[in-house]
N, C-alpha and C positions, 0 to 999 in steps of 0.2 A: 800288265800290262795292258794298255788298250791296242785294238784291231785299230789298222788303219780303212779306209772303205775298201783300198783294194784288197787286202788280204779278206777282208768279211766277203767282196764276191769272189773270191777264189776259194774261198771254204763253201761259200754255196752251191759254186758249180762242180767242186768235188761230191758232195755231200747228194746231187741229182745225177752226177754219174752212178756214182753207189746204188742209186735207188733203180736208177736202171737196170743197173747190177743184178741188182737183187730180184727185179723182174724177171729177168734175162735170164736165170739159173733156179728161178722158182722158188724163192726165198722170199716172194708177195705174200705166202701163204700162211708165213710167220709173222702173226699180229702182233705181237707185245715188240717184235724185230722195229716193222714197218711202225707201229706206233710213236717207237724212240725216234726213229728215224725222221718221219714227218715233225715232233716236235722242235726236234733242234732244228730243220728245215727253218720251222714255226721263228724260233727262237732268232736265226740268225736273220731272216726276211727283216723282221723287227729292229734288229741291230743294225741292219744296211740304210733299214730309212733312218734312224734314229741319225746314227752318223751324217747320213746326209746332212736332213735337219738341222743338225747343230753346223754344219762346217757351212751351211748356207748363211745361215744367223752371224756366226762369227765371219766372216766374210762382208756381210751387208754389213754389219757396226764398225768394222774396220773403214766401209768406205763412203757412210753416210753418219756415221755417229752413233750414238746411244740413243736409242727411242724412250722418249719421257713422257709419260701423260697418259 
């Protein structure tokens, strides 16, 4: 099931909090953990951009019709 923009944004906020907490408690030296966390953040940032652009395109299509040519 696809996530909504709000769900993606919420998950990104949770990942940012996790990153901050990891740094606070000294896990920033665990390179594998930090790399995985940063990769997940990058994936969800891309998902947020993709979802937002798709939403804009759908709304534009509903307002102005399909672009041809």
